[in-house]
C-alpha positions in Angstrom: 0.0 0.0 0.0 2.8 2.4 0.9 4.4 1.7 -2.5 1.3 2.7 -4.3 1.0 5.9 -2.3 4.6 6.7 -3.1 4.1 6.0 -6.8 1.1 8.3 -6.9 2.9 11.1 -5.2 6.0 10.6 -7.4 3.8 10.6 -10.5 2.3 14.0 -9.6 5.7 15.3 -8.6 7.2 14.2 -11.9 4.3 15.1 -14.1 4.0 18.7 -13.1 7.5 19.9 -14.0 7.6 17.6 -17.1 4.4 19.0 -18.5 5.3 22.6 -17.5 8.7 22.4 -19.1 7.2 21.2 -22.4 5.0 24.2 -22.5 7.7 26.7 -21.4 11.1 25.6 -22.5 12.0 25.6 -26.3 14.3 22.6 -26.0 11.7 20.5 -24.2 9.0 21.5 -26.6 11.2 20.4 -29.5 12.5 17.1 -28.0 9.9 15.7 -25.6 7.0 14.3 -27.5 4.0 12.8 -25.6 5.7 9.4 -25.6 8.9 10.9 -24.0 6.8 12.7 -21.4 4.9 9.5 -20.5 8.2 7.6 -20.3 9.7 10.1 -17.8 6.6 10.1 -15.7 6.1 6.4 -15.6 9.8 5.7 -14.9 9.7 8.0 -11.8 6.5 6.3 -10.6 7.9 2.8 -11.0 11.1 3.8 -9.3 9.2 5.2 -6.3 7.1 2.1 -6.0 10.1 -0.3 -6.0 12.2 1.9 -3.7 9.4 1.8 -1.1 8.9 -1.9 -1.6 12.6 -2.6 -1.2 12.8 -0.5 2.0 9.8 -2.3 3.4 11.3 -5.7 2.7 14.6 -4.7 4.2 13.0 -3.3 7.4 11.0 -6.5 7.8 14.1 -8.6 7.3 16.0 -6.6 9.9 13.2 -6.9 12.4 13.0 -10.7 12.1 16.7 -11.5 11.5 17.6 -12.0 15.2 14.6 -14.0 16.3 16.2 -17.4 15.7 19.7 -16.3 16.4 21.7 -17.8 19.3 21.5 -15.7 22.5 25.1 -14.5 22.3 24.4 -12.9 19.0 21.2 -11.1 20.0 23.0 -8.7 22.4 24.8 -6.4 19.9 25.2 -3.4 22.2 28.7 -2.4 23.1 28.8 -1.4 26.7 
């Protein structure tokens, strides 16, 4: 669910400057056709989705990594 939310936010965050630059900047108007614009926006959305999914999996792995470990490995604090 968090990945979908991040993808939605990233889509809006990428779409606004991409679409605005096409209307304002001569270079972007000449070189970014609708397919290029869609590619930029969808790439950012996909990237955001997978970054959040990866962070979620890593945090779950960290949380559960010491459950079955021997007792002497569970205490990792240096006192």
